[in-house]
N, C-alpha and C positions, 0 to 999 in steps of 0.2 A: 503494500499499500504506499502510495506516494504521500508524503507529508505536505499539507496545504501551505505551510510556511514557505516552502522552497518552490512554489509554482512560478512559472515564467511571468515576468512583469508586463506582458503585452496587453492584457486586459486593463491594467491600471493605466498604462501609457495611452491606450486608445480612449479610455474614459477621460483622462486629463486633456487630450487633444480635443475631444468633442466638447467638453466643458469650456475650454478656452475659446473654441470657435463660436459657441453660443453667446458667451459673454461679449466677445468682440462684435458679433453681429448685433446684439442688443444695444451696445454702446453706439455703434454706427447708426442704428435705426432712430435713436432718440436725439441725435445731433440736430441743432436748429438749421433750418433752411430759410433763406431770405428770398422773398419774391423779387422779381426783376424791378429795379428801382434805381433811378439816377439822381443823386443828390449833388447839386452844383454849388451850394452855398453852405457855409457854416464849418467847413473843415480847413480853413486857411491856417497854416502854421508856418513859422519861420523855416528857413532852409536848414539850419543846424539842429533841428528838433529830433529827438530820439524816435525810434520806430514805435516805441510804447506810447509816446505822447501823440504820434500821428494816428495810431490805431484808436486811441481814446477820442481824439477829435473826430475821426470818421464815425465812430460808434455814436457819439453825441449828436452829430449831424443826422445820422439815420434815425435816432430816437426822436429828434425834433420833427423830422419828415413824417414819422409815424404818428406823432402827436397832432400834426397839422392835417393829417389825412392824405398826404401826398403818396405815401407808401403803405403797403399792407404789413402787418406784424409778422414776425418770424413764426415758424411752426415746426414741429418735430417732422423728421424726414419720413417716418412711416405713415404720417397723415397723407402724403402724396400717393403712397403705395395703395392705401385702402379707399381712396377716392375722396 
């Protein structure tokens, strides 16, 4: 009789790979998707500004456009999949 402690780890490896794939797919599915929207104003920053400050200014301009009704709000990616 083969002892269960020394069984090959293929099942555990396959289960870990499947779990990792499911978690990665779930993370990808809940990422926000932004509708097509062009924001022309509000994100002016000086040339020497860091990328984090530029991203913050662009995010603020997008939020202002959403508040003004010029753009739609972001939604989870899976919402596009289910209609």
